C-alpha positions as CSV (number, residue, x, y, z in Angstrom):
1,M,-0.2,-0.1,0.0
2,D,2.9,2.5,0.6
3,I,3.9,2.2,-3.1
4,L,0.9,3.9,-4.1
5,Y,2.1,6.9,-2.1
6,L,5.0,6.9,-4.5
7,L,3.5,5.6,-7.7
8,V,0.4,7.8,-8.1
9,P,2.3,11.1,-8.0
10,L,4.9,10.0,-10.3
11,S,2.3,8.9,-12.6
12,V,0.6,12.3,-12.4
13,V,3.9,14.2,-13.0
14,L,4.7,12.0,-16.1
15,A,1.0,12.6,-17.5
16,L,1.6,16.3,-17.1
17,L,5.1,16.1,-18.8
18,I,3.8,14.2,-21.7
19,L,1.0,16.8,-22.2
20,G,3.5,19.7,-21.7
21,A,5.7,18.1,-24.6
22,L,2.5,17.8,-26.8
23,A,1.5,21.2,-26.0
24,W,4.8,22.4,-26.7
25,A,4.9,20.8,-29.9
26,I,1.3,22.0,-31.0
27,F,2.2,25.6,-30.5
28,K,5.6,25.5,-32.1
29,G,4.2,24.4,-35.4
30,Q,5.1,21.0,-35.7
31,F,2.0,19.8,-37.4
32,D,1.2,22.7,-39.2
33,D,2.4,21.3,-42.7
34,L,1.9,17.4,-42.7
35,E,1.5,16.8,-46.4
36,R,4.7,18.9,-47.4
37,E,6.9,16.7,-45.0
38,G,5.4,13.3,-46.1
39,G,6.3,14.7,-49.6
40,R,9.7,15.8,-48.9
41,I,11.2,12.2,-49.0
42,F,10.5,12.1,-52.4
43,E,12.3,15.0,-53.4
44,N,15.7,14.8,-54.4
45,D,18.8,17.1,-53.0
C-alpha cells in the first residue's frame, strides 16, 4: 500500500510532462504542414 504513495504522484507528473511536450509541439508548429513533410522524402537534393 505504501508504494501507491509513490506511484500515483509519479504517474501524475509523467502525464503532465507528456501533455506539456504535446502542447509545446503543437504551439511550436510541428503539426502545421503534414502534407509537405510527407512528400519531402521523395524530393531529390
